[in-house]
C-alpha positions in Angstrom: 172.3 60.8 295.3 175.9 60.4 295.3 176.4 60.7 291.3 174.0 63.4 290.9 176.3 65.8 290.8 178.1 64.2 288.2 175.3 63.9 286.2 175.0 67.3 284.9 175.1 66.3 281.2 172.1 63.2 281.6 168.9 63.0 282.6 167.9 62.6 286.3 167.0 58.9 287.3 164.2 58.0 289.4 165.8 57.4 292.1 167.7 60.8 292.2 164.5 62.6 291.7 163.1 60.6 295.0 166.2 61.4 297.2 166.0 65.2 296.1 162.3 65.7 297.1 162.6 63.0 300.6 163.8 66.4 302.5 160.2 67.9 302.1 158.8 64.9 304.4 160.2 65.9 307.3 160.0 69.4 306.5 155.9 68.9 305.9 155.6 67.0 309.5 157.3 70.2 310.9 154.9 72.6 309.1 151.9 70.7 309.5 152.3 70.7 313.1 152.6 74.0 313.8 150.4 75.7 312.0 147.8 73.8 311.8 147.6 71.1 314.6 149.4 73.4 317.2 146.5 75.8 316.7 144.0 73.7 317.7 146.4 72.7 320.6 147.2 76.1 321.8 142.8 77.2 321.7 141.2 74.3 323.2 144.1 72.1 325.3 146.3 75.1 326.4 143.6 77.5 326.4 144.6 80.3 324.3 142.3 82.9 322.8 141.9 82.5 318.8 141.9 86.1 319.1 145.5 85.9 321.1 146.3 83.6 318.0 145.6 85.5 315.7 147.2 88.9 316.7 150.7 86.2 316.8 150.2 85.2 313.2 149.6 88.7 312.3 153.4 89.5 314.2 154.5 86.9 312.8 153.8 87.7 309.1 155.3 90.8 309.2 158.9 88.9 310.5 158.5 87.1 307.5 158.0 89.9 305.3 161.5 91.0 306.7 163.6 87.7 307.0 162.7 85.7 303.9 163.9 88.1 301.2 167.0 89.2 303.5 167.8 84.8 303.6 167.3 83.9 300.1 169.2 86.9 299.2 172.4 85.9 302.1 172.1 81.7 300.4 172.8 83.5 296.9 175.8 85.1 298.1 177.1 82.5 300.4 180.0 80.1 298.8 180.8 76.6 297.8 183.1 75.6 300.4 185.3 72.4 299.4 184.6 70.3 303.2 181.0 71.8 303.9 179.3 72.4 300.5 176.5 75.1 300.2 172.9 74.3 300.4 172.6 71.0 302.1 175.0 72.2 305.1 172.7 74.8 305.8 169.9 72.7 305.6 171.7 69.9 307.9 172.5 73.0 310.0 168.8 74.0 310.3 167.2 70.9 311.3 168.2 70.5 314.5 166.8 74.3 315.7 163.6 73.3 313.9 163.3 70.2 316.0 164.3 72.2 318.9 161.7 74.8 318.3 158.8 72.3 317.6 159.6 70.3 320.6 159.7 73.3 323.1 156.2 74.4 321.8 154.7 71.3 323.3 155.2 72.4 326.7 153.0 75.4 327.4 151.0 75.0 330.9 147.0 75.9 330.7 147.7 77.6 334.1 150.4 80.2 332.8 148.9 83.3 332.4 147.7 84.2 328.6 150.4 86.7 327.9 152.9 84.9 328.9 151.6 81.7 326.5 151.3 84.4 324.1 155.1 85.2 324.7 156.0 82.1 324.5 154.8 80.6 321.4 155.5 84.1 319.3 159.6 83.9 320.2 159.4 79.8 319.7 157.7 80.7 316.1 160.2 83.2 315.4 162.9 80.8 316.2 161.0 78.0 314.2 160.4 80.2 310.8 163.8 81.4 310.6 165.5 77.9 310.5 162.9 76.4 308.8 162.6 79.0 306.4 166.3 78.8 305.8 166.1 75.4 305.6 163.1 75.4 302.6 164.8 78.0 300.6 168.3 75.9 300.7 166.1 73.1 299.4 164.4 74.9 297.1 167.4 76.0 295.4 169.1 72.7 295.3 166.8 71.2 293.7 166.7 73.6 290.7 170.5 73.2 290.3 170.2 70.0 290.2 166.7 69.0 288.3 167.3 71.5 285.7 164.4 71.1 282.8 160.8 71.9 283.5 160.0 68.1 282.7 162.3 66.7 285.0 161.1 69.5 288.1 157.6 68.4 287.3 158.9 65.1 288.0 160.8 65.8 291.5 157.8 67.5 292.2 155.1 64.5 291.9 157.7 62.9 294.0 157.4 66.2 296.3 153.6 65.3 296.4 154.2 61.7 297.9 157.2 62.8 300.2 155.1 65.9 301.9 151.8 64.1 302.3 153.2 61.1 303.9 155.3 63.5 306.3 152.1 65.9 306.4 149.9 62.4 307.1 152.3 61.6 310.5 151.4 65.0 311.0 147.9 64.8 311.1 147.4 61.3 313.0 147.7 63.0 316.3 145.4 66.0 316.0 142.7 64.1 314.1 142.9 61.2 317.2 143.7 63.3 320.1 142.2 66.8 319.1 138.9 65.5 317.4 136.7 65.0 320.6 139.6 64.3 323.2 141.1 67.3 325.5 143.6 65.0 327.4 146.7 67.1 327.5 148.6 64.2 329.0 148.3 61.5 326.2 148.1 64.6 323.4 151.9 65.8 324.6 153.5 62.3 324.8 152.8 61.6 321.2 153.4 64.8 319.9 156.8 63.8 321.3 157.0 60.4 319.8 155.8 62.2 316.3 158.6 64.8 316.8 161.3 62.1 317.2 160.1 59.9 314.6 161.0 63.5 312.9 164.2 63.7 313.7 164.8 60.4 312.1 163.7 62.0 309.2 165.6 64.5 309.0 168.8 62.4 309.2 167.4 60.0 306.7 166.5 62.6 304.3 169.7 64.9 304.4 172.6 62.5 304.7 172.3 60.8 301.7 173.0 64.2 299.3 175.7 65.6 297.7 177.4 68.4 296.0 180.3 69.1 294.0 182.1 72.7 292.9 180.6 72.0 289.7 176.9 72.4 290.5 177.8 76.3 291.5 180.4 77.8 289.4 178.1 79.9 287.4 176.6 80.7 290.9 179.5 81.3 292.5 181.2 83.8 289.8 177.2 86.0 289.6 178.4 86.8 293.1 178.2 91.1 293.7 178.8 92.5 297.2 176.8 95.7 297.0 175.3 97.2 300.2 175.0 94.1 302.3 172.6 91.2 302.6 168.9 93.6 303.3 170.7 96.1 300.8 171.1 93.7 297.8 167.4 92.1 299.6 166.1 95.3 298.8 167.5 96.4 295.3 166.7 92.5 294.5 163.1 92.8 295.2 162.7 96.2 293.1 164.0 94.0 290.1 161.5 91.1 290.7 158.4 93.3 290.9 159.7 93.9 286.8 159.0 90.4 286.3 155.5 90.0 285.2 155.7 86.5 286.0 156.7 86.5 289.6 154.2 89.6 290.0 151.4 87.4 288.7 152.6 84.4 290.4 152.9 86.5 294.0 149.1 87.6 293.5 148.3 83.6 292.5 149.8 82.8 296.0 148.0 85.5 297.6 144.5 84.4 296.7 144.5 80.6 295.8 147.5 79.4 297.5 147.1 80.2 300.9 143.1 79.0 301.4 144.8 75.3 300.3 147.7 75.2 302.4 145.6 76.1 305.4 142.3 73.9 305.3 143.5 71.5 307.9 142.8 73.9 310.7 139.4 74.2 309.5 139.0 70.6 309.0 139.5 69.7 312.2 137.2 72.4 313.6 134.7 71.0 310.9 135.0 67.9 312.4 134.6 68.2 315.8 132.5 71.1 316.2 129.7 70.9 312.5 129.9 67.2 312.0 130.6 65.9 315.7 132.9 63.0 314.4 134.5 60.7 316.3 138.9 61.0 316.3 139.0 57.7 313.8 136.4 59.3 311.8 138.3 62.2 311.1 141.4 60.1 310.7 139.5 58.0 308.1 138.4 61.1 306.1 142.2 62.5 306.7 143.6 59.1 305.2 141.1 58.4 302.0 142.1 61.9 301.0 145.7 61.1 300.8 144.9 58.2 298.8 143.0 59.6 296.3 145.9 61.9 296.1 148.1 58.7 296.2 146.2 57.0 293.1 146.1 60.2 290.6 149.5 62.0 291.9 151.4 60.6 288.5 148.4 61.6 286.3 148.4 64.8 287.3 152.2 65.2 286.5 151.7 63.9 283.1 148.8 66.5 282.9 151.2 69.2 283.2 153.9 68.2 281.4 151.2 67.8 278.2 149.2 70.7 278.3 152.1 73.2 280.6 152.1 74.9 284.2 149.5 77.6 282.9 146.8 76.0 281.5 146.8 73.1 284.0 146.6 75.0 287.0 144.2 77.1 285.8 141.8 74.2 285.0 142.5 73.3 288.9 141.2 76.2 290.5 137.6 75.8 289.3 137.1 72.0 290.7 138.9 73.3 294.1 137.3 76.1 294.6 134.1 73.7 294.2 135.6 71.3 296.8 135.6 74.4 299.2 132.1 75.5 298.5 130.9 72.0 299.5 132.1 72.5 302.6 129.3 75.1 303.4 126.9 72.8 302.6 128.1 69.4 303.9 125.6 67.6 306.2 127.3 64.3 307.2 130.5 62.4 307.2 130.1 60.9 303.4 128.9 64.4 302.1 132.2 65.9 303.6 134.7 63.2 302.2 133.6 63.7 299.3 134.3 67.9 299.1 137.4 67.3 300.9 138.6 65.2 298.3 137.8 67.0 295.4 139.1 70.1 297.1 142.1 68.2 298.1 143.1 66.2 294.9 142.8 69.6 293.1 144.8 71.6 295.3 147.8 69.7 295.1 147.3 69.4 291.5 148.5 72.9 291.9 151.2 72.4 294.1 152.7 69.7 292.0 153.0 73.1 289.0 154.3 75.6 291.9 157.7 74.4 292.2 158.4 74.1 288.3 156.6 77.6 288.0 158.7 79.5 290.3 161.8 77.6 288.2 160.7 78.8 285.2 160.3 82.6 286.5 164.6 82.4 288.1 165.5 81.0 284.7 163.5 83.3 282.7 164.7 86.8 285.0 168.3 84.9 284.5 167.7 85.4 280.8 166.4 88.7 280.9 169.0 89.9 283.9 172.3 87.8 282.8 172.3 87.2 287.2 170.8 84.1 288.6 168.9 85.0 291.9 167.1 81.3 292.9 167.6 82.6 296.8 165.3 85.9 296.3 163.3 84.1 294.6 162.8 81.4 296.7 162.7 84.2 299.7 159.7 85.9 298.4 158.2 82.6 297.6 158.8 81.6 301.2 157.3 85.2 302.0 153.9 84.2 300.8 153.7 80.6 302.2 154.0 80.1 305.6 152.6 84.4 306.3 150.3 83.3 303.3 148.7 80.8 305.7 149.4 83.1 308.9 146.9 85.5 307.1 144.3 83.1 306.5 144.8 81.1 309.9 143.6 84.8 311.4 140.8 85.6 308.7 139.4 82.3 310.0 140.1 82.7 313.8 138.7 85.7 313.2 135.5 84.6 311.7 134.8 82.0 314.3 135.3 85.1 317.5 132.7 87.1 315.1 130.3 84.5 314.9 131.0 83.5 318.7 133.0 80.1 319.1 134.2 79.7 323.0 137.3 77.8 323.3 137.6 75.3 325.6 133.6 74.6 325.5 132.8 71.6 323.2 129.1 72.5 322.7 129.3 75.6 320.3 125.9 77.9 319.1 124.2 77.1 315.8 125.8 80.9 315.0 129.2 79.7 315.7 129.2 76.0 313.7 128.0 78.7 311.2 131.3 80.7 311.4 132.6 77.7 310.8 131.4 76.8 307.9 131.9 80.1 306.2 135.7 79.9 307.6 136.3 76.8 306.0 134.2 76.5 303.3 132.5 80.2 302.0 135.9 82.3 302.2 138.9 80.0 300.5 136.3 79.3 297.6 135.8 82.8 296.9 139.9 83.3 297.2 140.7 80.4 294.8 138.7 81.6 292.7 139.7 85.1 291.8 143.4 83.6 291.9 142.4 82.4 288.3 142.7 86.2 286.8 146.2 86.8 288.0 147.3 83.8 286.4 145.4 85.0 283.1 148.3 87.0 282.8 151.1 84.9 283.6 153.4 85.3 280.4 154.9 81.8 280.4 153.2 79.6 278.2 153.9 75.7 277.5 156.3 77.2 274.6 158.0 79.5 276.3 158.8 76.9 279.4 160.5 74.4 276.5 162.2 77.4 275.4 163.4 78.1 279.1 164.3 74.6 279.9 167.1 74.3 276.6 168.8 77.7 278.6 168.5 76.2 282.0 170.5 73.3 280.3 173.1 75.3 278.4 174.0 77.4 281.5 175.2 73.3 282.7 178.8 73.1 283.6 180.2 70.5 280.6 
């Protein structure tokens, strides 16, 4: 990766694309632990009522609405320093804060008052989210200035799919083995700590080889304007962003379709444990089967997206993805569940592969239209709609199972409660994903426009 800043006029090599994507692995491991595994850990082992979890994520969503665009604008205005760099330096500052907040969450105690547990989790989530959002936006911006064309960005996104799913798998091994059919707090805590130690090592390995040079930032720095402060600029840029039809339709796509796909794993745990009554190794096998199928198909998904364009590819992927979710409402056994989850997961990841190049094209289109590059602001708003939208899905899922009578800490649930889990895991995301097709029909960047924007992006580079 050390030579990536000197290859501005050449295509990236395969190794450079891999290095660009690799920080996604520890970041995704952190996100899976926080937003999926820890939910079930807190309800089943710590004993926090689902309504408190739903309230936490409602407050959490408000915080994201405030801080994500502001962080993006701050990163746009943050200037390159010869000694420290810019985006890579910010990522290296954020990683230890993210690890600290994640590690601390493990040590809540069932004996604490429920409001104390609520406050403990909420404060640590605030710390975690601020550092993780800054890390993610800096990484997203860095990938866009290193990979100039949509073709290269799709390739980086395919690599990202591999490393993200490896990180996600490491995060799901513990909950599938220990939070399905087992409630041993001591063992779960010990293995959570072991995974976090691995996570720390992954952050170090991922960030160490990344290099930056002034040439990568010259044109961005020339566009920085001190206007109204970070929050003032954030509000002004958000107003500018809503003038972009591409961005507005992309936002609606994320609200409707990306949230259910990103949040599938917590309902997966509830389905495995309560509806299908699986052992931990069976849930792990199902999770591994999904990952292996994706690993076999990801290169073909990337080729499909590059051939037909992002808009057409995502539109067609949404239909089988929604169908996979619908099947979950009716599954009766382990084999049926594997089939349904594989269908859902592979096509959800096809959508995910296209999303990063889509936001890159939106940023390029806005720069072409306005003359200003606002990668941080757009990626900040994008971050606003990834974790928080998953939070909305978490609130809806917890609300549904609570309404249908799910009882925390009880292994035997009523038929009504099991129906609530099926609806929350299957029927609800099915409806959301299908509705996601509607805004995508109005997304203005087609295959021809993608090629035009790639040429525009290449023309910006420093010779």
